[in-house]
N, C-alpha and C positions, 0 to 999 in steps of 0.2 A: 882873591876872595878872602875876606877876613874870617877868623875863627868863629866870631859871633854869627856871621851870615851863614857859614857852613852848618853850625849847630841849628840855626833856625830852619834851614832847608831840610836837614835831617829829621827834625821833629815834625815839620809839616808833612813831608813825604811819608814818614812813618805812620802818622795818624791817618792820612787819607788811604794809604795802602791797607792798613789793618781794618778800617771801616769797610772797604770794598771786600776784603777777604772774609770778614765776618758775615757780610750780607750773602756771599756765595754759600758759606756753610749753613746759613739760616734755612736755605731751601734745599740743601743737598742731603741733610741727615734726616732719617725718619723720626717721627715723634716717639719719645722714649717713655716706657712705663717706669714708675707708676705715676708720678706726680705730673709730669709735663703732658702726657697723653690724657690724663684725667681732666685737666683744665681745658685742653683743646676740645675734648668731647663735650664738656659742659657748654662750651661756647657754640659748638656745632648744633647741639640740641636746642639751644636758645634761638639760633638763627633759623633752624628748620621749623620749630613749633611756633615761633613768633611770641613766645612767652619771655618778655624782657624784664619782668619784675622778680619772680621767684626762680632762682637758679635751680637746675635739675641735674642730678648726677646720673640719672637714667630716666627714661620716660615716666613721668608721673611721680618721681621720687625726688623730693626737694633736697637741695644741698645748702645746709645752713652754716657751713664752716667758714665761708669767706663772703665779703661784700662783692658787688658786681662790677667794679670799674674795669678790671683787666678782662673780665668775661665780655662786657659790653664792647670793648675795643676789638677783641678777636672776632666776636660775632658780627660786628659792623664790617670788619675786614672781609669776612666770609661773604657778607651780603654784597659787597662792592666787587670783590675780585675772585670770588669762588672759594671752594673749600679745599685746602691742601696745607702742607707743612709750612710753606713760606708765608701764606696769608695768616695762619694761626700765630706765627711768631713775629709777623711784621710790626704789630704795635709795640712789642718790647724793643725791637730794633730801633724803631723811630723814636721811642722815648729815650733810649740810650743816646742816639744822635742829638736829640734836643737838649739833653743834659750837657753834652759836650759843648754845644753851641752857646748855651746860657753861661756856662763857666768861662768860656772864652771871652764873652762880653764882660763878665764880672771882673776879670783881671786885665782888661785891655788898657787901662790907664797906668798899669804898673810897668816895671822894666823888663818883663819877661814876655815871651811869645804867647799869644792867645791860644796857641796849640799845645802849650805845655801841660795844663791840667788834663787836656784830652789824652795826651801821650801817657800820662801817669795812669789814667783810667783804662785805656785800651790795652795797656801792658800789665794791668793787674788781673790775675786769673779770675777772681770773682766777678769783676765787672765785665770782662770780655766774654765770659760764659753767658752772663745774663743779657747781653745785647742780642741774643737770639734764642731765648728760652720762653716758653709759655708758662708764666707764673704771675703771682700777685706781687712779687717783691720789687719788680721794676717800677710799678705804679706807686708803691709805698716809698721807694727811694726818691722818686721824682717829687712826691708830695712833701717829704721831709726837707729835701733840698730847697724847694720853693719857700717853705716856712722859714728856714734858717737864713737863707740869703735875704729874704724880705725883711726879717727882723733886723739884721745887721744894717741893711740899707736905710731902714726907718730910723733907728736910734742914732745913726751917724749923719743924719741930714736934718736941717732945720726947716725944710720945706716939705709939703706933702707931695708925694709922687704916687705912681701906680703901685710901687712896692708896698706902700702902707696897706693897700687892699689885697694885694696878692698874698700877704701873710694869712688872711682869713680864707682866701680861695684854697690855699695849700692845706689848711686844716679840713675844709670841706671835702676836698679830694682825698685826703688821707683817710677820712671816715669811710669813704666809698672804696678805698683801695684795700684797707686792712682793719678798719674799725678804730676804737679808742686807743689802740696801741700807738697810733701816731702821736697822741698827746704824751704818752709815757716816754717815748723816745725823743721828744723835743722839749717838753715842759721843764724837766729837771735841769738840763744844761743851761737853758735860758734863765731860769730862776737863779742858779748858782752864779752865773755871769753877772746878773743884775746886782747880786749881793756884794760883789767886789767893789762897787762904788755906791755905797748906801745913800750918799747925798743926792745922787742922781737917779735913785731907784724909781721913784714915782714919776719924775719928769720924763724918764725914758719910756716907762709904761704908757704915760699920757700921750706919747707921740702916735700911738696906734688908735685908729678910729673905732673904739670898742663897740659902740652901739650899732653903727652901720655894719661893722665887721662881723659881729655875731649874727646879724640878720643874713649877711651873705653866706656864712657858714651853714646856717640852718636851712636856707633855701636850697643850697647845693646838696646837703646830705640827708636831712630829716625825712623828706617825702618817701624816699625808697625804704627806709627802716619801717615807717608806719604802714606803707602799702604791703610790705612783705609779711609783717606780723599779722596784718588783717587777712591776707590770703593764705598764710601758712602759720597758724597759731603755734607758739612754742619756740619760734625762731629767736626772739630776743633773749629768752632765758638761756638757751643753748649757746648762742653766739657771745653774749656779754659775759655770762658767768663761766660757762664751760671753756670757751676758746681763749678768754682773757685772764682767767684766774686759775682754773683747774689745770689747764694744759701746761702752764709754766711752774705752778707751785706744787702739783701733785705728781710725783714720779709714778709712771705706769698708770696714769689716769684711765679709768675703765669706761668713761663716758664718751669716748671718741667714737662717733658714728661712722667715720669714713676711713679708718686706718688703725693700725696697731700702735699702741702707745710706745714711746721710746723712753728708755731709762739709760742715760749716759752719764759719765763721770762729771761731777761738778767742775766748772772751769774749762770745759772742752772748747768753749767759744774762743779762748785765747789761742788754742792750737789751730783753730780755723783761721784766726787772724794771721798767725805766723805762716801758715801754709798757703792761704788763698789771697793774701794781700802782699805777697813778696814781689819785688824786693823793697818796695817803697815803705812798708811798715817798719822794716829794719832801719831804714834811713831816718825815719821819724824818731825812733827810739834812740839812735845814736846822736841825733841832734839835741834831743832832750837832755841826754847826759852831759853834753858839751855846754848847753846853754842854761843849765838848771838854776844858776844863781840869778839870772835876769829874765827868766820866763815870765814872771808876774808883772814885769814892767811894760809888757806889750799887750794891750787889751785884745787886739785882733788875734794874736797867737793863742792867748788863753781861751778866747771864744771858740776857735777851731779845735783846740785840744779837748775842751769840754764836750763839744759836739762829737768828736771822734771817739773818745774813750767811754762816753756814757753808754753807748750801745753794748760793747762787750762787758762792761761792768754790770749792766742790768741783767744780761743773760748769763752771767756767771753763776747765779743761784738757781738756774733752771737745768734740769736734767733732760728736758724734752726739747731739743734744739736741732737745727740744721745749719750747715755752713752758709746757707743763703742769708741767714740773719745778720751777717756782717756787712751786707751790701751797702746800707746807708752810711757806714763808717768810711767807705772809700771816697766819698765826696770831700769831706774836710781833709782827709789825707792828701788828696790831690791839690787842694788849695794851700795846705801847709808847705808842700814841696815847691809850689809855684812862688810862695812868699819868701821862702828861704833860698831859692835858686840863685839869685845874683851873687850871694856871698858863699855859696856852696863850692868847695874846692875840688870835689871829686866828680864833676859832671860826666866826664868821659866814662869812668867806671860805672856810674849809675846808668848811663845810656846803654852800655854793653850788658849790664846785669838785667835790665828790664826787657832786653830783646830776646833773652833766652827762651822764656815760655812761649811767646808768639812764634818764634822760629821753630820750636819743637812741634807746635800744633800745625804749622804750615808744612813741615816735612812729613808728618804723619798723614795729613790730608792729601798731600801730593802722592804719597805712596799708595793711598787708597784708590787713586785713579787707575792704577795698573792691575787691579784685581777686584773681584766682587766678593771675595771671601770674607771681608770685614763685615758685610751685611749680616752674615750668619752669627756674628758675635754682638750685634746690637740688641739692646734690651727692648725689642719692638717686634710686633707680629706683622709688620708691613710686608716683608718679603714673602711670608707664607700666604697672606691674603691675596697678594698678586698672583700666586701660583694657582689660585682657584679659577683663574681664567683659562687654564690649560684645557679643562673640560667644562664647557658651559652646561649647567644643569637646568632643565626645563622648569619654568615657573619660579626660578630664583629662590629656592628655599633658604631659610636662615642657616648660617654656619653653626654647628653644635660645638660648644666649648665644654670639654670634660672638666668638671670641678668649676673653679671660679674664672669667669671670662676676664680678659684684660681690657684696659681702656683703649689701648692701641688697636685691638681687634674691633672694638666698638666703633672707633673713629673711622678706620679704613673700610669697614663694611657699611658705614653710614647707619649704624644701629641694627644691622641685619645679622645679629649673633645672639644665640641663647645659650644658657649654661645648664648643665645637668650635674648635680653633685653626687648622684648614686646610680648604680646600674639599673634600678627600676625605672627611674626617670628617663634614662637613655633608651631603654626598651620602648617606652611609650612614645618617644619622639621618633625613633627609627621606624616604627611601624607605620608612621604617617607618610613616609617618603620612599620612593624607589631608589633614589640616589641623594646623598647628602655629604657635605664636607664636614670633617671633624677635626677640631684643634685639640691638642692634648699635650701636656708636659711629657717629655720623653720618658721620665721615670714612671708615668702613670699608664702608658699604653698597655703595659702587661696586665693591668688590672681589668681590662675589658674581658667579658666572658668569652670562652673559646668559640662559641657559635658565632659571635660577632667578629672576632679576630680573623676568622676565615674569609670574611667578606670585606676586609679592609685592604686598601691599596695605599701604600706610602707614596705620597707625591713629593714631599720635600721636608727638610728638617733644618733647624738651627741648633745652636748649642744647648737650648733647653726645651724647645717646642717642636712638634711635628704637625704637619697637615696631612690628613688621610682622606681618602674617598671611600665611602661606604656604598656598596651596591647590593640591593636586596636580592 
């Protein structure tokens, strides 16, 4: 067997194995607070209430922070397959697989394995994590990929194909995935690339069917925005101004309705690139240093580099960021590696380096099979909610959460949890029931009045939360 065939088999087997492994993890881990469980609960409420227009963070409380695409997908998954962790995460997993397949077809005429871009992505920590996480970022990443691939296919072809129209489909989906941000992350790199060949600037733009394309985008995205503002006035102001300007430009933005503002060092996005895109981002940097004198000679390389680096450049000025923001940059990174692969001399070292993170995750996951202790260290209330089945309480009263309830507790009780922020409210609730379960952070259990403490039975505890049974 030739070395080339061996490498092909290694890449193919590696990709398939990691996809299967990621699918297993997708259903094995509980939904984690705060972000993942929040989006899962929003989807669960949508499916339960049948309200598919206005997202709700709790019954009757609108959620204005994000558009509905990822919520629709998880809610639809619940509708078809039932409500659990796997079905909540299934859309993100399927979107991840779909991206791998599309990239495989995109490079199939080149000299590399169609599995190579997939290998780069499934061994990149950020992408592998997001192949099974309930979030809006996977849908945004897919939309951006569709826009950028469609644009390249359009300007490099003299005939009209489906790609010409998929460009506008991608924009429409992007508006439903994350909003106008999709234009911010795609428009500048496309414009800069067009400027490199000023003579072809307008002819390249003219290859896109702008009139019909804009109609396609409007039909996909605009109806939801209008219906949501009509049913929930104030949405557009909060979402457009608050989420797209204040969130990124105002450190410690106080207008956030759904979480605490973050104030982090400027440029932290680059640390995220170095940590969550290893080892491939390091290889890209090394190749840039080596090829710096002839980079501009290759339009395709420049296109991918502008696509890759614009995302971290844009977020460099923001103090309100998460590591998930680098996800769109992993796609051009994979395409660059695939493009450079035939002449890359350190293939073996790269394949060994990219295997480290997945192997570590696999070893940790395998070790978890031999013990249940890991469940107590998960940032989720699933384990404690399951313990409420030890003693079935008549009439199924809501679980009382002392202070602020978590989204995982809401999800796993199907909304049957209420919160009490002070002892007075606790008293009024406890007086209604002979028995009731109480969830509380461990450090707050001591805050219960002594007369109530005497009636509490500890059922179980995790590293930060306890489930107790109150008997009058």
